[in-house]
N, C-alpha and C positions, 0 to 999 in steps of 0.2 A: 629287874630291867624290863621296861614296858614293851611288849611286842609290837612291831610296826604295823599300822592298819593295813588291811588288804587293799592293794589296787585293783580298781575295777576296769576292765577293759571295754572300751566302746564298741558295741555289736557292729560288725560290718554291714553295709547295705547289702541286701539281697540283690542278686544280678536282676531280677525282675523290676526292683525299684529303680536300679540305675537306668536300666532300657527305658522305663516309662519317663523318667526325668529327661533323659535325652531327646525322647520323642517330642515331649512338650515343648522344649527348647527349639527343636527343629520346626514344629508347627508354628510357633511364635514368630520366628526368623521369615518363614515363608508368608505368614500372613502381612507382617510388616512391608515385606517387598512389594506384594500384591497391592497394599494400599499406596504405596509410592506410586507404583505405575499407573493406577487407576486415577490418581490425582493429578488434574492438567497443571503443568508448569506454567510459570508467570508468562514466559515467550508465548506459550500457546493461547493464553488467556487473552494477550494483547494483540494477536494476529487479526487483522481485519477480515471480514468476509467480503467477497467480491460479487458485485451484480454484471454479469456479462450482457454485452450487446455488440451490435455491429453499425459501421458507420451509415448514416442515414435514417436510422431508428432511434426512438426515445429510449433512454435508460433511465429509469425511476429509483431513486434512494428513498430515503425517509423523509428528507426535507427538501428534495429539488429533483428536476428532471432535465437531463442532459442529452442533447442530440448533435451528432457530429455531421456538419453541413459540407465542409470541403477540406482537403489537407493538400498543402503545396510545399515545395521546398526549393533552395537554390544556396550556392555558396555566399552569396551577397544578399543584404536585406535593406530595403528602401525605408529610411525613417523620416521623420521631420526635420531632423538635424543632419541628414546627409545618409550615406550609403555606408552600411556597416559591414565588413568582411570577416570571415572565420577560417580557421583551418579545418574545421569539419564542415558541418552544414546546418543552415537554418531550416527550420521546419515550422510552418505556421498551421495551426489548426482551427478552423471557424467553427464556433459552437453556438447553439441556441440553448440558453439556460433560463429556467424559471422555478422560482421557489414555489413550494407548495403549500407550506402551512404558516411559516414566520418568517422574517427578513433574515436571510443568510448570506454569507460570504463563501466565494469559491477559494478556499485556503490551501487546498492540496491539489497540485497539478504536476503530473510526471508523465515522461515517455519512457516505457521499459523495451528493450530491444531483445532479440532472441537470445542474447547472451545474459539476460537478466541484469544489464546495467540500467540504471535510472539516471534520467537527464531532467533536472528542474526546469521550471518556467525561467527563463534567462531573466537576470536583472540588468541587462545592458540595455534594455529598452522599457518605457512605461507600458505596463501590462494593463490591457482593456478589461479583462475578466478575473484574472486569478489575483488574490490576495489584497485588493483594494476596494472592489466595488460591491455595494450592498444590493441584494437582488430583493425585490418586493414580491410577496405573494400574488400568484397569478398573472404577473406582468412579464412575457418573455422579452430577453434581451439576447440580441446577435453580436457576437464579437470575436477576436482572435486571441489565442494563447500562441506565444512564440517560445520556441525552444532551440537551443543550440545543442546539436547532436554531433557524435562522432562521425566522421566520412564514411566508416566502414558499417554503419548500423542498418540493420536488416530486422523485417518484420516487426514494425513499431506498434505498440499497445498504448492508448491514452489511459491514465488513471486520474480520475477527479474525485474530489469529495469536498463537502463544506469543512470538515473536520482538518486541522492542520497537521495530524498525525500523533495525536495525543493519545490517552488511554480510551478516550471515547469513540475512537476510530472503529473499533470493532462492533460497536453498537449502530453506528451510522451507515458503515459500510463504503465501498469504493466502486464507482463505477468503472468497469473495464471494457474498453471499446477498441477492438482489433482495426487498426486503420490500413487502407490501402497501402500496398508495398512501395517503398520509395522509388520513385522512377530513376532509372539509370541516369536519364537527361538532367534531373535535378544537380546531379554532382558535377556536371560540366557547364551547366547553364551560365551565360554571362549576364542576361539580364536579371537584376535583382528582383526577388519576390517583394511584393508590396502588401501593406496591412491595410484593409479599408477600416473606415471608422466603426466603432460599436454604434448600436440604433436598438431603440425599442421597437418590438414588431406587434402588429395586431394579432 
């Protein structure tokens, strides 16, 4: 009868080898976590940069310069088709816009309040500057952007850019211009706010 072949027992890993393996795994996990933290996420990459300014002074972006000339408001807005009312408040922002390098459009126009609410340029009226007018390099144009905001809006900031809010907006940037605080009289004013015509200026 043939004797069974001897069975070889696998040598057990030494304590030092097990500790070394565990340490390598830990280092790999930590390194991976640091790489993830260091890599900017998509939301951060798409976040625009802001060029801040104040009303009355020019704010320059890559392709245009914007200056806030005047801000007014009221519950009623006088248009060529009659008076428009709102449960909030109409705010009109008179701007001077000049393209600097190439023809551009002012495709992004918002008001941001102290609660970070955003109010778009209203589509209830034909906008003079926002979204439809092409600005030619070196030719300043003055006109008004009309917004419809909540009645309790405070501390308004104008945000404008030639980019409509796509991935390129972080390259172009956004002009961020703090406006004068809405006058309390605006909220109760009976006389409608008017919108002067846009014009090319010298």
